[in-house]
TORGU-21758 format. One line per 5 residues: number of its first residue (from 1); for each residue x, y, z of C-alpha. Coordinates in nm, 3 decimals, always signed. Example, Ala and Ser with C-alpha at 12.3 -4.5 7.8 and 13.67 -1.06 7.14 Angstrom:
! TORGU-21758
1	+1.230:-0.450:+0.780  +1.367:-0.106:+0.714
This chain:
! TORGU-21758
1	+0.000:+0.000:+0.000  +0.283:+0.243:+0.084  +0.547:+0.089:-0.144  +0.607:+0.111:-0.517  +0.458:-0.191:-0.694
6	+0.530:-0.178:-1.069  +0.247:-0.422:-1.138  -0.004:-0.192:-0.969  +0.112:+0.168:-0.994  -0.074:+0.487:-0.915
11	+0.054:+0.783:-1.113  -0.262:+0.987:-1.069  -0.068:+1.286:-0.936  +0.134:+1.309:-1.259  +0.047:+1.489:-1.581
16	-0.011:+1.269:-1.891  +0.340:+1.310:-2.037  +0.508:+1.230:-1.706  +0.278:+0.934:-1.647  +0.363:+0.802:-1.992
21	+0.737:+0.823:-1.921  +0.701:+0.632:-1.594  +0.478:+0.363:-1.742  +0.697:+0.310:-2.047  +1.009:+0.289:-1.828
26	+0.848:+0.019:-1.614  +0.739:-0.159:-1.934  +1.097:-0.143:-2.066  +1.235:-0.321:-1.761  +0.954:-0.572:-1.728
31	+0.994:-0.668:-2.095  +1.368:-0.694:-2.046  +1.292:-0.937:-1.766  +1.475:-1.047:-1.456  +1.691:-1.307:-1.631
36	+1.832:-1.056:-1.880  +1.862:-0.788:-1.611  +2.078:-1.022:-1.404  +2.276:-1.149:-1.702  +2.373:-0.793:-1.796
41	+2.465:-0.721:-1.436  +2.686:-1.027:-1.400  +2.852:-0.967:-1.738  +2.905:-0.598:-1.659  +2.728:-0.492:-1.977
46	+2.713:-0.116:-2.016  +2.346:-0.017:-2.035  +2.338:+0.118:-2.389  +1.990:-0.026:-2.433  +1.853:+0.189:-2.151
51	+2.032:+0.502:-2.273  +1.882:+0.448:-2.619  +1.539:+0.380:-2.470  +1.527:+0.693:-2.254  +1.625:+0.897:-2.558
56	+1.346:+0.740:-2.764  +1.081:+0.863:-2.519  +1.261:+1.190:-2.435  +1.275:+1.091:-2.069  +1.588:+1.281:-1.964
61	+1.499:+1.571:-2.194  +1.152:+1.611:-2.046  +1.251:+1.559:-1.683  +1.582:+1.747:-1.672  +1.529:+2.048:-1.899
66	+1.413:+2.354:-1.702  +1.112:+2.546:-1.826  +1.196:+2.774:-2.116  +1.468:+2.562:-2.271  +1.279:+2.259:-2.399
71	+0.934:+2.150:-2.511  +0.623:+2.276:-2.335  +0.611:+1.978:-2.096  +0.978:+2.007:-2.003  +1.051:+2.143:-1.657
76	+1.268:+2.066:-1.355  +1.003:+1.916:-1.130  +1.159:+1.750:-0.826  +0.842:+1.557:-0.749  +0.828:+1.370:-1.078
81	+1.207:+1.334:-1.077  +1.166:+1.156:-0.742  +0.920:+0.915:-0.900  +1.166:+0.840:-1.180  +1.458:+0.798:-0.940
86	+1.265:+0.542:-0.738  +1.168:+0.343:-1.047  +1.526:+0.331:-1.174  +1.659:+0.232:-0.832  +1.397:-0.041:-0.813
91	+1.533:-0.211:-1.124  +1.900:-0.150:-1.065  +2.148:+0.105:-0.938  +2.329:+0.106:-1.273  +2.026:+0.256:-1.452
96	+1.971:+0.509:-1.176  +2.340:+0.600:-1.185  +2.347:+0.723:-1.544  +2.044:+0.940:-1.462  +2.205:+1.070:-1.142
101	+2.542:+1.167:-1.288  +2.365:+1.330:-1.583  +2.173:+1.540:-1.332  +2.497:+1.637:-1.159  +2.652:+1.732:-1.492
106	+2.354:+1.944:-1.585  +2.355:+2.140:-1.259  +2.648:+2.371:-1.344  +2.509:+2.421:-1.694  +2.159:+2.528:-1.587
111	+2.310:+2.755:-1.317  +2.536:+2.921:-1.573  +2.476:+3.255:-1.738  +2.601:+3.103:-2.064  +2.280:+3.095:-2.268
116	+2.451:+2.951:-2.575  +2.561:+2.639:-2.390  +2.218:+2.604:-2.229  +2.044:+2.603:-2.566  +2.294:+2.350:-2.699
121	+2.240:+2.131:-2.391  +1.864:+2.133:-2.444  +1.914:+2.015:-2.801  +2.152:+1.740:-2.693  +1.900:+1.619:-2.434
126	+1.636:+1.594:-2.708  +1.881:+1.377:-2.900  +1.903:+1.139:-2.603  +2.241:+1.256:-2.471  +2.376:+1.185:-2.124
131	+2.603:+1.410:-1.918  +2.879:+1.398:-1.656  +3.014:+1.593:-1.360  +3.393:+1.638:-1.372  +3.474:+1.721:-1.013
136	+3.676:+1.446:-0.841  +4.043:+1.365:-0.902  +4.255:+1.062:-0.829  +4.498:+1.240:-0.600  +4.261:+1.484:-0.434
141	+3.918:+1.321:-0.436  +3.660:+1.597:-0.394  +3.913:+1.841:-0.242  +3.823:+2.124:-0.478  +4.080:+2.366:-0.342
146	+4.368:+2.150:-0.461  +4.235:+2.059:-0.804  +4.504:+1.992:-1.065  +4.280:+2.059:-1.366  +4.416:+2.380:-1.518
151	+4.278:+2.616:-1.779  +4.557:+2.823:-1.932  +4.481:+3.141:-2.132  +4.614:+3.127:-2.487  +4.497:+3.472:-2.603
156	+4.188:+3.619:-2.768  +3.949:+3.473:-2.514  +4.073:+3.119:-2.566  +4.229:+2.864:-2.332  +4.376:+2.515:-2.323
161	+4.278:+2.262:-2.059  +4.525:+2.016:-1.907  +4.466:+1.770:-1.628  +4.281:+1.456:-1.532  +3.967:+1.350:-1.349
166	+3.869:+1.034:-1.163  +3.540:+0.874:-1.048  +3.352:+1.041:-1.336  +3.034:+0.854:-1.423  +2.924:+0.860:-1.790
171	+3.273:+0.976:-1.885  +3.271:+0.735:-2.177  +2.969:+0.878:-2.357  +2.883:+1.215:-2.203  +2.790:+1.485:-2.452
176	+2.913:+1.747:-2.206  +3.123:+1.697:-1.894  +3.085:+1.995:-1.660  +3.444:+2.017:-1.540  +3.581:+2.198:-1.236
181	+3.932:+2.341:-1.240  +4.144:+2.652:-1.192  +4.272:+2.927:-1.417  +4.647:+2.873:-1.426  +4.738:+3.242:-1.404
186	+4.505:+3.366:-1.129  +4.437:+3.026:-0.960  +4.071:+3.123:-0.949  +3.809:+2.850:-0.987  +3.638:+2.780:-1.316
191	+3.370:+2.548:-1.456  +3.379:+2.461:-1.826  +3.248:+2.185:-2.052  +3.441:+1.907:-2.219  +3.315:+1.667:-2.484
196	+3.398:+1.296:-2.452  +3.433:+1.257:-2.831  +3.695:+1.531:-2.870  +4.037:+1.416:-2.999  +4.216:+1.585:-2.706
201	+4.003:+1.394:-2.456  +4.161:+1.063:-2.354  +3.945:+0.804:-2.182  +4.186:+0.600:-1.971  +3.972:+0.329:-1.813
206	+3.663:+0.228:-1.622  +3.772:+0.213:-1.258  +3.483:+0.000:-1.125  +3.392:-0.369:-1.189  +3.020:-0.307:-1.256
211	+2.787:-0.210:-1.541  +2.852:+0.155:-1.466  +3.124:+0.335:-1.655  +3.300:+0.535:-1.385  +3.583:+0.685:-1.578
216	+3.932:+0.810:-1.541  +4.015:+1.058:-1.815  +4.273:+1.319:-1.902  +4.291:+1.614:-2.137  +4.603:+1.756:-2.300
221	+4.595:+2.099:-2.459  +4.218:+2.068:-2.503  +4.104:+2.397:-2.666  +3.837:+2.588:-2.473  +3.665:+2.912:-2.574
226	+3.456:+3.154:-2.371  +3.152:+2.984:-2.522  +3.242:+2.674:-2.319  +3.301:+2.853:-1.988  +3.017:+2.805:-1.742
231	+3.129:+3.007:-1.440  +3.436:+3.155:-1.277  +3.578:+3.243:-0.937  +3.342:+3.230:-0.635  +3.047:+3.154:-0.862
236	+3.215:+2.832:-0.981  +3.276:+2.727:-0.621  +2.917:+2.799:-0.521  +2.782:+2.614:-0.823  +2.970:+2.298:-0.729
241	+2.825:+2.300:-0.375  +2.475:+2.394:-0.486  +2.465:+2.116:-0.747  +2.561:+1.852:-0.494  +2.316:+2.003:-0.240
246	+2.008:+1.920:-0.449  +2.138:+1.617:-0.639  +2.233:+1.427:-0.323  +1.860:+1.405:-0.252  +1.820:+1.143:-0.527
251	+2.037:+0.893:-0.341  +1.756:+0.839:-0.095  +1.520:+0.730:-0.372  +1.780:+0.493:-0.513  +1.802:+0.329:-0.169
256	+1.424:+0.314:-0.138  +1.385:+0.158:-0.483  +1.653:-0.103:-0.419  +1.515:-0.195:-0.078  +1.158:-0.220:-0.205
261	+1.246:-0.471:-0.478  +1.464:-0.666:-0.235  +1.183:-0.668:+0.023  +0.934:-0.821:-0.220  +1.180:-1.088:-0.328
266	+1.287:-1.173:+0.026  +0.930:-1.194:+0.158  +0.816:-1.408:-0.137  +1.100:-1.651:-0.074  +1.066:-1.674:+0.304
271	+0.687:-1.700:+0.309  +0.687:-1.988:+0.061  +0.969:-2.185:+0.224  +0.912:-2.449:+0.494  +1.172:-2.552:+0.752
276	+1.113:-2.801:+1.034  +0.743:-2.814:+0.950  +0.683:-2.437:+0.962  +0.703:-2.155:+0.712  +1.010:-1.941:+0.762
281	+0.793:-1.636:+0.823  +0.633:-1.808:+1.126  +0.955:-1.804:+1.330  +0.956:-1.526:+1.595  +1.296:-1.384:+1.501
286	+1.200:-1.376:+1.132  +0.883:-1.186:+1.221  +1.092:-0.922:+1.397  +1.335:-0.899:+1.105  +1.061:-0.842:+0.850
291	+0.875:-0.602:+1.079  +1.182:-0.386:+1.132  +1.283:-0.399:+0.764  +0.938:-0.292:+0.647  +0.893:-0.017:+0.905
296	+1.237:+0.128:+0.837  +1.162:+0.124:+0.465  +0.826:+0.298:+0.508  +0.993:+0.559:+0.730  +1.257:+0.616:+0.458
301	+0.982:+0.674:+0.203  +0.773:+0.904:+0.422  +1.071:+1.121:+0.515  +1.219:+1.144:+0.166  +0.890:+1.226:-0.003
306	+0.821:+1.502:+0.250  +1.173:+1.643:+0.212  +1.091:+1.700:-0.154  +0.825:+1.956:-0.059  +1.083:+2.168:+0.119
311	+1.324:+2.152:-0.172  +1.050:+2.253:-0.416  +0.942:+2.541:-0.190  +1.294:+2.672:-0.128  +1.370:+3.041:-0.163
316	+1.624:+3.292:-0.035  +1.411:+3.316:+0.279  +1.348:+2.944:+0.323  +1.646:+2.711:+0.294  +1.530:+2.434:+0.524
321	+1.602:+2.182:+0.250  +1.972:+2.228:+0.331  +1.902:+2.033:+0.651  +1.663:+1.777:+0.507  +1.862:+1.688:+0.193
326	+2.177:+1.587:+0.387  +1.953:+1.373:+0.608  +1.818:+1.201:+0.297  +2.175:+1.150:+0.183  +2.310:+1.032:+0.519
331	+2.024:+0.880:+0.717  +1.807:+0.730:+0.444  +2.095:+0.563:+0.260  +2.237:+0.415:+0.583  +1.888:+0.297:+0.674
336	+1.883:+0.130:+0.333  +2.187:-0.073:+0.433  +2.010:-0.168:+0.755  +1.699:-0.283:+0.567  +1.908:-0.506:+0.340
341	+2.095:-0.646:+0.642  +1.767:-0.735:+0.814  +1.625:-0.900:+0.503  +1.949:-1.087:+0.443  +1.936:-1.232:+0.793
346	+1.585:-1.354:+0.710  +1.671:-1.525:+0.381  +2.032:-1.622:+0.465  +2.208:-1.812:+0.182  +1.939:-1.719:-0.072
351	+2.082:-1.370:-0.078  +2.401:-1.494:-0.244  +2.237:-1.663:-0.542  +2.334:-1.522:-0.880  +1.983:-1.526:-1.026
356	+1.831:-1.314:-0.750  +1.781:-0.940:-0.751  +1.886:-0.951:-0.386  +2.245:-1.042:-0.475  +2.272:-0.719:-0.675
361	+2.091:-0.517:-0.410  +2.322:-0.636:-0.132  +2.621:-0.513:-0.329  +2.481:-0.187:-0.461  +2.314:-0.061:-0.143
366	+2.661:-0.020:+0.011  +2.762:+0.248:-0.237  +2.493:+0.506:-0.172  +2.611:+0.628:+0.171  +2.950:+0.689:+0.010
371	+2.844:+0.896:-0.292  +2.795:+1.276:-0.312  +2.988:+1.319:+0.013  +3.021:+1.042:+0.267  +2.765:+0.992:+0.541
376	+3.021:+1.148:+0.776  +3.056:+1.464:+0.567  +2.679:+1.507:+0.559  +2.652:+1.453:+0.933  +2.885:+1.749:+0.980
381	+2.640:+1.959:+0.776  +2.344:+1.829:+0.976  +2.508:+1.908:+1.310  +2.528:+2.276:+1.214  +2.149:+2.292:+1.255
386	+2.138:+2.135:+1.602  +2.111:+2.445:+1.817  +1.890:+2.645:+1.580  +1.640:+2.360:+1.546  +1.620:+2.254:+1.910
391	+1.641:+2.591:+2.082  +1.516:+2.848:+1.827  +1.200:+2.845:+1.620  +1.160:+2.975:+1.267  +0.822:+3.097:+1.145
396	+0.713:+2.990:+0.797  +0.385:+2.935:+0.614  +0.284:+2.570:+0.625  +0.404:+2.382:+0.317  +0.154:+2.140:+0.160
401	+0.241:+1.829:-0.037  +0.398:+1.961:-0.359  +0.290:+1.755:-0.659  +0.200:+2.057:-0.873  +0.346:+2.106:-1.219
406	+0.585:+2.383:-1.115  +0.938:+2.434:-1.242  +1.179:+2.432:-0.946  +1.378:+2.726:-1.080  +1.527:+2.836:-0.749
411	+1.761:+2.536:-0.754  +1.947:+2.704:-1.041  +1.948:+3.055:-0.895  +2.089:+2.995:-0.550  +2.460:+2.921:-0.579
416	+2.562:+3.139:-0.285  +2.278:+3.028:-0.060  +2.458:+2.713:+0.055  +2.645:+2.935:+0.302  +2.547:+3.028:+0.657
421	+2.382:+2.701:+0.758  +2.384:+2.787:+1.129  +2.169:+3.094:+1.061  +1.889:+2.891:+0.899  +1.590:+2.850:+1.126
426	+1.372:+2.537:+1.125  +1.001:+2.547:+1.203  +0.882:+2.419:+1.541  +0.929:+2.042:+1.541  +0.675:+2.010:+1.825
431	+0.391:+2.081:+1.582  +0.468:+1.759:+1.394  +0.497:+1.559:+1.715  +0.148:+1.673:+1.817  -0.009:+1.515:+1.507
436	-0.006:+1.162:+1.654  -0.039:+1.056:+2.018  +0.056:+0.688:+1.995  +0.248:+0.523:+2.282  +0.582:+0.516:+2.104
441	+0.551:+0.870:+1.971  +0.499:+0.983:+2.331  +0.808:+0.794:+2.448  +1.008:+0.945:+2.162  +0.901:+1.296:+2.263
446	+1.035:+1.227:+2.613  +1.364:+1.118:+2.459  +1.388:+1.442:+2.263  +1.347:+1.644:+2.582  +1.606:+1.427:+2.756
451	+1.848:+1.483:+2.467  +1.796:+1.859:+2.488  +1.865:+1.842:+2.860  +2.185:+1.645:+2.795  +2.303:+1.899:+2.539
456	+2.207:+2.213:+2.734  +2.281:+2.115:+3.094  +2.592:+1.904:+3.046  +2.755:+2.101:+2.762  +3.005:+1.939:+2.529
461	+3.362:+2.045:+2.591  +3.569:+2.212:+2.319  +3.762:+1.887:+2.279  +3.440:+1.687:+2.236  +3.308:+1.931:+1.979
466	+3.631:+1.899:+1.782  +3.624:+1.519:+1.805  +3.455:+1.411:+1.481  +3.394:+1.059:+1.610  +3.218:+1.194:+1.918
471	+3.009:+1.442:+1.721  +2.902:+1.177:+1.472  +2.741:+0.983:+1.756  +2.580:+1.295:+1.902  +2.461:+1.378:+1.552
476	+2.289:+1.041:+1.522  +2.070:+1.134:+1.817  +1.995:+1.482:+1.685  +1.914:+1.356:+1.335  +1.630:+1.146:+1.473
481	+1.443:+1.465:+1.566  +1.400:+1.609:+1.213  +1.372:+1.254:+1.077  +1.068:+1.189:+1.294  +0.936:+1.538:+1.224
486	+0.901:+1.487:+0.849  +0.782:+1.128:+0.889  +0.491:+1.255:+1.098  +0.415:+1.546:+0.865  +0.391:+1.317:+0.563
491	+0.205:+1.047:+0.757  -0.065:+1.298:+0.844  -0.091:+1.421:+0.486  -0.124:+1.063:+0.360  -0.364:+0.962:+0.640
496	-0.131:+0.687:+0.758  -0.289:+0.471:+1.026  -0.188:+0.533:+1.388  -0.103:+0.163:+1.416  +0.161:+0.192:+1.144
501	+0.302:+0.517:+1.282  +0.341:+0.358:+1.624  +0.532:+0.064:+1.475  +0.769:+0.309:+1.302  +0.837:+0.488:+1.629
506	+0.897:+0.155:+1.800  +1.229:+0.125:+1.616  +1.290:+0.500:+1.648  +1.273:+0.473:+2.027  +1.513:+0.181:+2.022
511	+1.752:+0.367:+1.792  +1.751:+0.675:+2.017  +1.845:+0.453:+2.312  +2.116:+0.279:+2.110  +2.284:+0.604:+2.007
516	+2.264:+0.739:+2.364  +2.449:+0.432:+2.488  +2.713:+0.481:+2.218  +2.784:+0.832:+2.347  +2.769:+0.708:+2.708
521	+3.054:+0.463:+2.638  +3.284:+0.722:+2.479  +3.601:+0.773:+2.680  +3.559:+1.150:+2.706  +3.198:+1.145:+2.831
526	+3.177:+1.298:+3.179  +2.981:+1.158:+3.473  +2.725:+1.436:+3.446  +2.682:+1.367:+3.075  +2.644:+0.995:+3.144
531	+2.369:+1.061:+3.394  +2.180:+1.275:+3.145  +2.233:+1.025:+2.866  +2.076:+0.751:+3.076  +1.753:+0.951:+3.077
536	+1.737:+0.910:+2.699  +1.749:+0.531:+2.720  +1.389:+0.411:+2.706  +1.205:+0.090:+2.627  +0.962:+0.097:+2.337
541	+0.599:+0.017:+2.412  +0.533:-0.319:+2.247  +0.213:-0.519:+2.291  +0.242:-0.872:+2.142  -0.112:-0.859:+2.008
546	-0.049:-0.522:+1.841  +0.275:-0.656:+1.694  +0.106:-0.958:+1.536  -0.179:-0.744:+1.406  +0.055:-0.494:+1.239
551	+0.275:-0.770:+1.099  -0.022:-0.938:+0.933  -0.190:-0.616:+0.815  +0.108:-0.422:+0.682  +0.398:-0.659:+0.625
556	+0.288:-1.011:+0.544  +0.004:-0.875:+0.333  +0.277:-0.788:+0.079  +0.345:-1.159:+0.014  +0.340:-1.241:-0.360
561	+0.205:-0.898:-0.461  +0.504:-0.839:-0.690  +0.755:-1.052:-0.872  +0.953:-0.924:-1.169  +0.870:-1.069:-1.507
566	+1.113:-1.350:-1.589
């Protein structure tokens, strides 16, 4: 009911063109079939068939061309892009990946003031082109300050580019690679476009053993004109951060899609397998595994879908998405790993079999917390909101569910607005926590107050605040507050049953206790801090009858509702 089921989809909130794209994409994969999908995966076949297909229906062109640069139904609509991201993740990370890195590559172009390159990009998208984001380097990773890619002036508004890039998805076929570097004379930052078919562009190798083409490339005396410059100086720096800030959101949907397909497959297997005279799903520990996996997955979906509303509604005066997007990137993707771990414990050796989707999911789910900034990097961003969210209240108009046909133009006009995170105010989280009064929501609210007491009345020392390991654990506790906030907001909008909400907060209560104990056991935690941390540790409210009812109603009811076409 709350999960994507390709055999029974509801795209009623989409316009006809968008609905057609989603339905045809599902049809493409279902006709391809599970056997071929797995064969391509195991043989590491680059997904040329999908790239050709998306071009044939103008999928990327329609979904990733902002209003004014493409056909009348083209716009940058984060809601429908979320739908597409989830579908692609459902069938395989490789297909999602070429979409994701194209989106990253397009970010610096659509933010540019270079209208000539924008018009050319729109035409290339109509032709079915894919794109790339040339940021990372072998020696420096994503350390932009020390980039070795240099653009050297050669006179009359022309330059030559020299350098190399690493970890660049789509680098084998990208029409344009939005490339970050420095001007050799001034050492100022610059973004410019390269073409993968240019004779001065050398594709060195694919650095990963998967279907994806994650390239290493170098350029030698590659000629660049002003027509190919996207941005310079501080603007180029801001563009790089702003692009990652909204594109990292998609990683949550990839995790959700992967976990959803894996959930169906795992439940189908376990519920139809008998051991020692009983179905596997009748064993108490298996019940708990499936309950936790499902509830964590539903929570991922509720949070991520609600976060989209804040990104779509962003403005210079409302940048709350800069908290919620890193949580999608960090929390949702790590939760995805947890869901796969739980399911794997339930199906055991089945998860290794080469003809299962699960085998692919178990491998690919690990990558998402490590892309577009590690989970640790994003936790550092999240922690900057801790004091403003817990102890200050921002006033904003209430944001409804955003499924309207708007073009999210602010995403391409806000390069400098990724600064000053600590000054951003978040609306009162208590409003969301008043929407449901279930037993576990009430316990969770007590834990929030206990966490605030820990933070305010046993302050962290300077050394603790500078200890990244310590702050990561503190951040895990804090992150649960906005995570629960958006889960509850979306649950109310979707009229989610109190019974389901309470089961979600059952694991949330347990997680809050777990993270409090982690901080308690740190060597630098003081006695006063330990005492306050113990107040956070609570037992979830679990009634066996309620557990069995929810398991049957929400989880086991998903048995055999979806299986991919062979």
